[in-house]
MIDOSE-1310 file (N, C-alpha, C; in nm, 2 decimals, decimal comma, always signed):
residues 149
mkde	+2,30/+0,58/-0,52/+2,32/+0,52/-0,36/+2,37/+0,41/-0,50; +2,37/+0,41/-0,65/+2,47/+0,29/-0,65/+2,60/+0,31/-0,71; +2,60/+0,46/-0,68/+2,71/+0,50/-0,68/+2,81/+0,46/-0,53; +2,69/+0,47/-0,44/+2,83/+0,43/-0,26/+2,75/+0,29/-0,24
nvkk	+2,72/+0,15/-0,30/+2,72/+0,07/-0,26/+2,65/+0,09/-0,20; +2,53/+0,15/-0,13/+2,38/+0,16/-0,12/+2,30/+0,07/-0,14; +2,22/+0,04/-0,11/+2,12/-0,07/-0,11/+2,00/-0,03/-0,10; +1,89/-0,04/-0,10/+1,73/+0,01/-0,11/+1,75/-0,13/-0,02
lpgy	+1,63/-0,17/+0,17/+1,58/-0,26/+0,11/+1,46/-0,27/+0,09; +1,45/-0,39/+0,08/+1,32/-0,43/+0,02/+1,20/-0,40/+0,08; +1,09/-0,38/+0,03/+0,96/-0,32/+0,13/+0,87/-0,45/+0,15; +0,87/-0,51/+0,23/+0,76/-0,59/+0,30/+0,66/-0,52/+0,41
swvd	+0,54/-0,64/+0,42/+0,45/-0,57/+0,49/+0,39/-0,66/+0,54; +0,32/-0,62/+0,63/+0,21/-0,82/+0,69/+0,08/-0,70/+0,79; +0,01/-0,84/+0,80/-0,13/-0,77/+0,86/-0,14/-0,94/+0,94; -0,19/-0,89/+1,01/-0,27/-1,04/+1,09/-0,39/-1,07/+1,03
vdnk	-0,43/-1,14/+1,03/-0,56/-1,24/+1,03/-0,58/-1,38/+1,06; -0,68/-1,41/+1,12/-0,69/-1,50/+1,28/-0,62/-1,52/+1,32; -0,57/-1,42/+1,40/-0,40/-1,47/+1,51/-0,29/-1,54/+1,42; -0,27/-1,51/+1,22/-0,15/-1,48/+1,15/-0,11/-1,45/+1,11
vhvf	-0,02/-1,37/+1,10/+0,09/-1,28/+1,04/+0,11/-1,37/+0,93; +0,07/-1,25/+0,79/+0,06/-1,32/+0,69/+0,23/-1,17/+0,60; +0,29/-1,17/+0,55/+0,41/-1,14/+0,55/+0,37/-1,12/+0,35; +0,44/-0,98/+0,30/+0,43/-1,02/+0,14/+0,48/-0,90/+0,11
gved	+0,63/-0,88/+0,02/+0,65/-0,81/-0,03/+0,64/-0,75/-0,13; +0,69/-0,69/-0,26/+0,66/-0,61/-0,37/+0,62/-0,70/-0,47; +0,52/-0,72/-0,53/+0,49/-0,85/-0,64/+0,51/-0,94/-0,60; +0,46/-0,99/-0,50/+0,50/-1,10/-0,37/+0,36/-1,18/-0,42
wchp	+0,39/-1,32/-0,50/+0,31/-1,40/-0,54/+0,30/-1,54/-0,49; +0,36/-1,55/-0,39/+0,34/-1,74/-0,34/+0,27/-1,72/-0,22; +0,21/-1,65/-0,15/+0,04/-1,68/-0,08/-0,03/-1,75/-0,19; -0,13/-1,83/-0,10/-0,23/-1,94/-0,09/-0,33/-1,90/-0,14
hkke	-0,37/-1,80/-0,16/-0,41/-1,63/-0,18/-0,46/-1,58/-0,31; -0,38/-1,69/-0,36/-0,27/-1,46/-0,46/-0,43/-1,47/-0,58; -0,49/-1,58/-0,63/-0,56/-1,49/-0,72/-0,69/-1,41/-0,65; -0,79/-1,44/-0,58/-0,83/-1,36/-0,48/-0,79/-1,21/-0,44
idlk	-0,69/-1,19/-0,38/-0,56/-1,15/-0,41/-0,57/-1,06/-0,47; -0,56/-1,08/-0,60/-0,51/-1,01/-0,74/-0,62/-0,95/-0,76; -0,77/-1,04/-0,78/-0,84/-0,98/-0,84/-0,93/-0,81/-0,68; -0,87/-0,88/-0,65/-0,98/-0,72/-0,48/-0,83/-0,64/-0,53
ldsl	-0,70/-0,66/-0,60/-0,66/-0,52/-0,61/-0,74/-0,50/-0,71; -0,76/-0,56/-0,83/-0,77/-0,44/-1,01/-0,88/-0,41/-0,90; -1,04/-0,47/-0,86/-1,14/-0,39/-0,77/-1,12/-0,28/-0,71; -1,00/-0,27/-0,62/-1,05/-0,15/-0,56/-0,91/-0,06/-0,62
lgki	-0,82/-0,10/-0,79/-0,75/-0,01/-0,90/-0,88/+0,11/-0,94; -0,94/+0,03/-0,93/-1,11/+0,06/-1,03/-1,15/+0,15/-0,91; -1,22/+0,19/-0,79/-1,33/+0,22/-0,74/-1,19/+0,35/-0,71; -1,06/+0,28/-0,77/-0,97/+0,40/-0,68/-0,97/+0,59/-0,80
veag	-0,96/+0,47/-0,89/-0,99/+0,56/-1,03/-1,09/+0,68/-1,03; -1,17/+0,60/-0,97/-1,28/+0,63/-0,99/-1,33/+0,79/-0,94; -1,24/+0,69/-0,75/-1,26/+0,86/-0,68/-1,15/+0,95/-0,72; -1,10/+0,91/-0,79/-0,99/+1,08/-0,85/-0,91/+0,97/-0,81
yvpd	-0,79/+0,90/-0,80/-0,67/+0,86/-0,82/-0,60/+0,82/-0,96; -0,51/+0,99/-0,95/-0,41/+0,92/-1,07/-0,24/+0,89/-1,01; -0,22/+0,83/-1,05/-0,12/+0,71/-1,06/+0,05/+0,84/-1,02; +0,09/+0,86/-0,87/+0,25/+0,91/-0,94/+0,37/+0,82/-0,98
tesv	+0,38/+0,82/-1,09/+0,45/+0,74/-1,12/+0,64/+0,80/-1,05; +0,62/+0,94/-1,08/+0,80/+0,97/-0,99/+0,84/+0,84/-0,85; +0,76/+0,81/-0,80/+0,77/+0,70/-0,71/+0,85/+0,55/-0,77; +0,86/+0,55/-0,91/+0,89/+0,43/-0,92/+1,03/+0,44/-0,98
pldl	+1,15/+0,46/-0,93/+1,29/+0,47/-0,98/+1,32/+0,43/-1,10; +1,30/+0,33/-1,16/+1,27/+0,25/-1,26/+1,27/+0,28/-1,40; +1,33/+0,28/-1,45/+1,32/+0,32/-1,61/+1,22/+0,23/-1,69; +1,12/+0,24/-1,68/+1,01/+0,17/-1,79/+0,95/+0,25/-1,80
eydm	+0,80/+0,18/-1,86/+0,69/+0,27/-1,96/+0,63/+0,35/-1,84; +0,52/+0,41/-1,90/+0,39/+0,49/-1,81/+0,31/+0,42/-1,74; +0,29/+0,26/-1,89/+0,19/+0,16/-1,78/+0,24/+0,01/-1,74; +0,36/+0,04/-1,68/+0,51/-0,04/-1,63/+0,46/-0,03/-1,48
kvkv	+0,47/+0,08/-1,50/+0,58/+0,23/-1,38/+0,36/+0,16/-1,28; +0,34/+0,26/-1,31/+0,16/+0,20/-1,29/+0,15/+0,07/-1,24; +0,17/-0,04/-1,27/+0,12/-0,16/-1,27/+0,26/-0,24/-1,14; +0,37/-0,16/-1,12/+0,43/-0,21/-1,00/+0,37/-0,14/-0,88
lhrh	+0,34/-0,01/-0,92/+0,31/+0,10/-0,76/+0,19/+0,02/-0,77; +0,05/-0,05/-0,78/+0,02/-0,13/-0,80/-0,01/-0,23/-0,71; +0,13/-0,26/-0,72/+0,21/-0,41/-0,66/+0,28/-0,36/-0,54; +0,29/-0,32/-0,47/+0,33/-0,27/-0,35/+0,37/-0,38/-0,26
seri	+0,37/-0,39/-0,13/+0,35/-0,46/-0,03/+0,24/-0,41/+0,04; +0,24/-0,30/+0,05/+0,11/-0,27/+0,14/-0,03/-0,25/+0,10; -0,03/-0,24/-0,01/-0,15/-0,28/-0,12/-0,18/-0,42/-0,07; -0,11/-0,47/-0,13/-0,08/-0,64/-0,10/-0,18/-0,70/-0,02
aiay	-0,10/-0,62/+0,10/-0,12/-0,67/+0,29/-0,31/-0,64/+0,27; -0,33/-0,48/+0,21/-0,49/-0,42/+0,26/-0,54/-0,52/+0,16; -0,55/-0,55/+0,08/-0,66/-0,63/-0,03/-0,67/-0,76/+0,01; -0,60/-0,81/+0,10/-0,56/-0,95/+0,11/-0,70/-0,95/+0,28
altr	-0,64/-0,88/+0,31/-0,68/-0,82/+0,49/-0,86/-0,73/+0,45; -0,89/-0,67/+0,34/-1,04/-0,64/+0,31/-1,08/-0,79/+0,28; -1,02/-0,92/+0,18/-1,16/-1,03/+0,14/-1,13/-1,13/+0,27; -1,07/-1,10/+0,37/-1,07/-1,21/+0,51/-1,10/-1,15/+0,62
lpig	-1,07/-0,98/+0,67/-1,15/-0,93/+0,80/-1,30/-0,91/+0,77; -1,40/-0,94/+0,94/-1,54/-0,89/+0,89/-1,49/-0,74/+0,86; -1,64/-0,69/+0,80/-1,69/-0,53/+0,74/-1,69/-0,45/+0,87; -1,58/-0,35/+0,84/-1,60/-0,27/+0,96/-1,52/-0,23/+1,09
kpii	-1,38/-0,39/+1,06/-1,33/-0,43/+1,15/-1,13/-0,33/+1,11; -1,07/-0,30/+1,15/-0,98/-0,20/+1,10/-0,84/-0,23/+1,04; -0,86/-0,24/+0,98/-0,75/-0,31/+0,91/-0,60/-0,27/+0,95; -0,53/-0,33/+0,99/-0,38/-0,21/+1,08/-0,25/-0,34/+1,00
vkkn	-0,16/-0,29/+0,91/-0,05/-0,30/+0,85/+0,05/-0,27/+0,93; +0,17/-0,34/+0,89/+0,26/-0,33/+0,99/+0,44/-0,31/+0,80; +0,49/-0,22/+0,82/+0,57/-0,14/+0,69/+0,71/-0,17/+0,71; +0,81/-0,27/+0,72/+0,92/-0,23/+0,73/+0,98/-0,11/+0,68
irvc	+0,97/-0,02/+0,57/+1,04/+0,11/+0,55/+0,95/+0,20/+0,53; +0,94/+0,32/+0,46/+0,85/+0,45/+0,43/+0,77/+0,40/+0,36; +0,63/+0,43/+0,38/+0,53/+0,51/+0,24/+0,62/+0,50/+0,15; +0,53/+0,56/+0,04/+0,54/+0,61/-0,09/+0,45/+0,69/-0,11
vdch	+0,47/+0,79/-0,14/+0,37/+0,92/-0,18/+0,26/+0,90/-0,26; +0,26/+0,76/-0,34/+0,17/+0,70/-0,41/+0,10/+0,69/-0,35; +0,13/+0,53/-0,21/+0,06/+0,42/-0,19/-0,04/+0,56/-0,10; +0,08/+0,68/-0,01/+0,02/+0,73/+0,08/-0,17/+0,74/-0,01
saik	-0,13/+0,85/-0,13/-0,23/+0,87/-0,17/-0,36/+0,81/-0,19; -0,33/+0,67/-0,23/-0,37/+0,50/-0,28/-0,50/+0,51/-0,15; -0,38/+0,45/-0,03/-0,42/+0,37/+0,10/-0,56/+0,52/+0,15; -0,54/+0,71/+0,12/-0,58/+0,70/+0,19/-0,76/+0,68/+0,08
lisk	-0,77/+0,70/-0,08/-0,90/+0,68/-0,07/-0,90/+0,53/-0,16; -0,83/+0,43/-0,05/-0,87/+0,30/-0,03/-1,00/+0,34/+0,07; -0,98/+0,39/+0,19/-1,05/+0,40/+0,29/-1,19/+0,43/+0,29; -1,17/+0,48/+0,12/-1,25/+0,63/+0,13/-1,43/+0,57/+0,12
vegr	-1,36/+0,44/-0,04/-1,47/+0,41/-0,12/-1,49/+0,26/-0,07; -1,44/+0,24/+0,03/-1,40/+0,13/+0,10/-1,50/+0,12/+0,24; -1,50/+0,21/+0,31/-1,55/+0,29/+0,50/-1,42/+0,17/+0,54; -1,33/+0,16/+0,52/-1,28/+0,08/+0,62/-1,13/+0,22/+0,71
kiil	-1,16/+0,17/+0,80/-1,04/+0,28/+0,89/-0,91/+0,14/+0,85; -0,77/+0,26/+0,81/-0,67/+0,13/+0,78/-0,58/+0,25/+0,90; -0,45/+0,14/+0,95/-0,34/+0,19/+1,07/-0,23/+0,15/+0,97; -0,18/+0,20/+0,91/-0,06/+0,19/+0,87/+0,13/+0,23/+0,92
rdns	+0,13/+0,15/+0,97/+0,26/+0,12/+1,10/+0,43/+0,15/+1,01; +0,47/+0,24/+0,98/+0,58/+0,26/+0,83/+0,68/+0,28/+0,91; +0,83/+0,31/+0,91/+0,94/+0,30/+0,94/+0,95/+0,43/+1,00; +0,85/+0,58/+0,99/+0,86/+0,73/+1,04/+0,69/+0,71/+1,17
rfhh	+0,65/+0,73/+1,11/+0,50/+0,71/+1,21/+0,33/+0,64/+1,19; +0,30/+0,63/+1,28/+0,22/+0,61/+1,24/+0,06/+0,64/+1,16; -0,01/+0,59/+1,01/-0,11/+0,59/+0,93/-0,23/+0,59/+0,99; -0,31/+0,71/+1,06/-0,47/+0,61/+1,04/-0,53/+0,69/+0,97
fadg	-0,61/+0,62/+0,86/-0,66/+0,63/+0,75/-0,80/+0,63/+0,77; -0,85/+0,75/+0,74/-1,03/+0,67/+0,72/-1,13/+0,80/+0,66; -1,25/+0,80/+0,59/-1,29/+0,85/+0,51/-1,27/+0,93/+0,41; -1,12/+0,83/+0,34/-1,03/+0,94/+0,26/-0,90/+1,04/+0,29
scsc	-0,86/+1,07/+0,42/-0,73/+1,11/+0,48/-0,67/+1,02/+0,58; -0,58/+1,13/+0,64/-0,48/+1,07/+0,75/-0,40/+1,13/+0,82; -0,44/+1,05/+0,94/-0,40/+1,20/+1,12/-0,30/+1,22/+1,06; -0,19/+1,15/+0,93/-0,09/+1,31/+0,93/-0,11/+1,44/+0,86
kdfw	-0,27/+1,43/+0,75/-0,21/+1,57/+0,74/-0,17/+1,56/+0,60; -0,10/+1,47/+0,54/+0,01/+1,51/+0,50/+0,13/+1,55/+0,48; +0,19/+1,57/+0,57/+0,28/+1,61/+0,60/+0,45/+1,52/+0,65; +0,40/+1,39/+0,66/+0,44/+1,32/+0,73/+0,61/+1,28/+0,54
wvpf	+0,56/+1,36/+0,42/+0,64/+1,28/+0,32/+0,70/+1,47/+0,30; +0,77/+1,53/+0,40/+0,85/+1,63/+0,40/+1,01/+1,58/+0,36; +1,02/+1,59/+0,23/+1,16/+1,58/+0,18/+1,31/+1,62/+0,22; +1,41/+1,52/+0,30/+1,51/+1,52/+0,34/+1,61/+1,61/+0,26
p	+1,70/+1,70/+0,34/+1,78/+1,80/+0,27/+1,84/+1,68/+0,21
């Protein structure tokens, strides 16, 4: 992509909470509830690792050490939006997140586990389809990630 001067769009996710849209970017830390979101993200990571999550660092195209790649994955915009929604929405209410680009393989796997450990339905609309996550699985049956020829 660099050779062809093609730039990848930055990923953004947004979630509606209390009739207000909250927009998050990758490692976006300008939100007024930054500390609360960060604590929830760390808690979620611990829970999903316990449930069997193994980061897929191939999703990070940067030349970084493994630990740094895991940190980058952990701060993708959809995870930040989900963490925020979990701190603000009533228990039992589905979380609906919209994303401007396709969700990566690692986030798809992580969100499946988040839905399981948190006991929440999570609906994610990316630029490809709607994903309905519940009880550790997704409505797309993991078919969505077919590499382009």
